C-alpha positions, 0 to 999 in steps of 0.5 A: 353754947352748945353745937350740933354739927352732923352732916349725915342723918343720925338720931340722937336721943331727944336730950342730947347735945353734941359738940363735935363734927360727925362725918360719913366717909365713903369708899373714895376715902383711901385712908379710911379704905386702907384702914378697913382692909387692915383692921376688918379681918378676921380676928380670933379673941376670947373673953375668959379663957383660950378654950371659948376663942371666937373669930370674927370681923371687927366692922370699921364705922364709916362714921368718924367723930371729930379729927378721927386720928384716934381708934377705938374698939367698942363692945357690948355685954352681949357680944363681946369679945367681938367688937366695933372699930370707930374713929374718935378724935384724939383730944377725948379722954376715954376715962383711964386715968392720965396725968396727960389728959386735960382737965377740960378734954371732952370725955367718951361717956358723954359720946357713947350712947350717941356713937352706939346709937349710930354703930346701930343705924349701920350694922343693925339692931341686934336685940332678941325678937326686934323683927316682927318675924323673930322669935322672943330669943332669936336675935340678928347675928353680930355685926348687929349691935345688942347694947341692952346691958351696957357697952365698954370701950378701949383704945385700939392702935393705929396700925402702922401699916395705914399711914404714918402714925405718931404717939397719942397726945395723952395714952400710950398708943398710935394714932394716925399723923395729922395731914 
């Protein structure tokens, strides 16, 4: 039996089935706020060449998926190299080959559309012409998300400064230690 366990008002696609808990944190969550103070800072990155570097501040979503012990960076074709940070379940397989991932580990591709829809609810729709008062090619600036032509994701190390860390169970990254 598939369950949907959502503790906030989110809008999954009609045919979406979710078997993971989702919770919204507030600003009284010290662990989350400590993480935000470390990762949501001006960041410089480039896609192809250093001369095209941009400076952006990656937002940390207030939605936590599953155990929330792993940190994921999500970017879109239209916004890269800028990205959003999301706390996800440390048991998910994000799609890179690894001999250590259990065969029954949930795969990130099962959840990405749901997560991106929630990022859009949280940070805005960045698609051109989305608002009635916008021109066809005018769009809301980042961190509004425009995911029309695809997204990609990767692990992001949990910063040591944000609390005790431990090795990720499958990947060469760190997660926040279990409480």
